[in-house]
C-alpha positions in Angstrom: 33.1 4.9 9.7 33.1 1.1 10.0 30.6 0.4 7.2 31.6 0.9 3.6 28.8 2.1 1.5 28.5 2.0 -2.3 28.5 5.6 -3.6 25.0 5.4 -5.1 23.3 3.9 -2.1 25.0 6.4 0.2 23.9 9.3 -1.9 20.4 7.9 -2.4 20.0 7.4 1.4 21.1 11.0 2.0 18.6 12.2 -0.5 15.9 10.1 1.2 16.7 11.6 4.5 16.6 15.1 3.1 13.2 14.3 1.5 11.9 12.9 4.8 13.0 15.9 6.7 11.2 18.2 4.3 8.1 16.0 4.3 8.0 16.2 8.1 8.0 20.0 8.0 5.5 20.0 5.1 3.1 17.9 7.2 3.4 20.5 10.0 2.3 23.2 7.5 -0.5 21.1 6.2 -1.7 20.2 9.7 -2.0 24.0 10.5 -4.2 24.5 7.4 -6.3 21.4 7.5 -10.0 21.9 8.3 -11.3 18.3 8.2 -10.7 16.3 11.4 -10.6 13.0 9.5 -7.8 14.4 7.2 -6.0 15.8 10.2 -6.0 12.4 11.9 -4.5 10.8 8.7 -1.9 13.6 8.5 -0.8 13.2 12.2 -0.4 9.4 11.8 1.5 9.8 8.6 3.8 12.5 10.0 4.6 10.1 12.9 5.5 7.4 10.4 7.7 9.8 8.5 9.5 10.7 11.7 10.1 7.0 12.5 11.4 6.4 9.0 13.7 9.4 9.3 15.1 8.3 12.6 15.7 4.7 11.3 17.5 6.1 8.3 19.6 8.4 10.5 20.5 5.5 12.8 21.5 3.4 9.8 23.5 6.2 8.3 25.3 6.9 11.5 26.1 3.2 11.9 24.1 2.5 15.1 23.2 -1.0 13.9 19.5 -0.5 13.3 18.1 -3.9 12.3 15.4 -3.6 9.6 12.6 -6.0 10.4 10.2 -7.2 7.7 7.6 -4.5 7.1 4.2 -5.0 8.7 1.5 -3.0 7.0 0.2 -0.2 9.2 -2.4 1.1 6.8 -5.5 2.3 8.3 -8.7 1.6 6.4 -10.8 4.7 7.0 -13.5 4.2 4.4 -14.5 1.5 2.0 -13.6 2.5 -1.5 -16.4 3.4 -3.8 -16.2 2.6 -7.5 -18.1 4.5 -10.2 -18.8 8.1 -10.8 -21.3 10.1 -8.8 -21.5 13.6 -10.5 -17.8 14.4 -10.3 -16.8 18.0 -10.3 -13.4 19.7 -10.0 -13.4 23.2 -8.6 -11.3 25.8 -10.5 -7.9 26.4 -8.9 -7.5 29.6 -6.9 -4.3 31.4 -8.1 -4.6 33.8 -5.1 -5.0 31.3 -2.3 -3.6 32.2 1.1 -4.6 28.8 2.5 -4.7 25.4 0.9 -8.1 23.7 0.6 -8.2 20.2 2.1 -8.6 18.7 -1.4 -5.4 20.5 -2.4 -3.5 19.2 0.6 -4.8 15.6 0.0 -3.9 15.9 -3.7 -0.3 17.1 -3.0 0.2 14.3 -0.5 -1.3 11.6 -2.7 1.0 12.5 -5.5 4.0 12.9 -3.2 3.5 9.4 -1.8 2.9 7.8 -5.2 6.1 9.3 -6.4 7.9 8.4 -3.2 6.9 4.8 -3.5 8.3 4.6 -7.0 11.5 6.4 -6.2 12.2 4.5 -3.0 11.7 1.2 -4.8 14.1 2.3 -7.5 16.7 3.2 -4.9 16.2 -0.2 -3.2 16.9 -1.9 -6.5 20.2 0.0 -6.7 21.5 -0.9 -3.3 24.4 -3.3 -2.6 24.0 -3.6 1.2 21.0 -5.7 2.2 20.2 -3.5 5.2 20.1 -0.3 3.1 18.1 -2.1 0.4 15.6 -3.2 3.0 15.3 0.3 4.4 14.5 1.8 1.0 12.1 -1.1 0.1 10.3 -0.6 3.5 10.1 3.2 2.8 8.5 2.4 -0.7 5.9 0.2 1.0 5.1 2.8 3.6 4.7 5.4 0.9 2.2 3.3 -1.1 0.3 2.6 2.1 0.1 6.3 2.9 -0.9 7.1 -0.7 -3.8 4.6 -0.3 -4.9 6.1 3.0 -5.0 9.6 1.4 -6.8 8.2 -1.6 -9.4 6.5 0.6 -10.1 9.9 2.2 -10.3 11.6 -1.2 -12.6 8.9 -2.6 -14.9 9.1 0.5 -15.2 12.9 0.0 -15.8 12.5 -3.7 -12.5 14.3 -4.6 -11.1 11.3 -6.4 -13.6 9.0 -7.9 -12.7 5.7 -9.5 -14.4 5.4 -12.9 -15.7 1.9 -13.8 -15.9 0.3 -17.2 -19.3 -1.0 -18.4 -19.9 -4.7 -17.6 -19.9 -5.8 -21.3 -16.5 -4.0 -21.8 -15.0 -5.7 -18.7 -16.4 -9.1 -19.8 -15.0 -8.7 -23.3 -11.6 -7.8 -22.0 -11.5 -10.7 -19.5 -12.6 -13.2 -22.1 -9.7 -12.1 -24.4 -7.2 -13.9 -22.1 -6.5 -17.5 -22.7 -5.6 -20.0 -20.0 -2.2 -21.7 -20.3 -2.6 -25.4 -20.9 -0.2 -28.0 -19.6 1.7 -25.6 -17.3 3.1 -28.5 -15.3 4.8 -29.8 -18.5 6.6 -26.6 -19.3 10.3 -26.5 -18.8 11.8 -23.3 -17.5 
């Protein structure tokens, strides 16, 4: 091993790879259960991105000199987000399900990616090596993009609606902030 890793970044990278391997398999299970073609397309694209991230991490771990390039967002915009509530309803959970509903699959993936983004960024902040740090930061960014893709689908289907505050409440809150005067004269 030519590269010396700090213990925490090595352990975190191994944990990330184990998580990515499990996620790749989980996508396979979800793809077999998914009914909606739109959701299936999202899952296939996201599984491909997980495979790419896994392979990059393996190459880095094995010292194959993978260069991390700055992350270019690959987020697909499937639908324009809708704000406001339109008769929201949440079906009761089925404790005897033998197959996951598309809304359940999407909810699991949304929460998994939101958590993944937070954890990967935490790991990035703990890394000593710039390449390892960049890998985890890129993974965090990819997770937040995939969470947003899933959320767009859920929002479009009405599974995850975004409540909106009343105009007078928003205006009152916005007017409570005061502009900073003489910012150019401030010494830092």
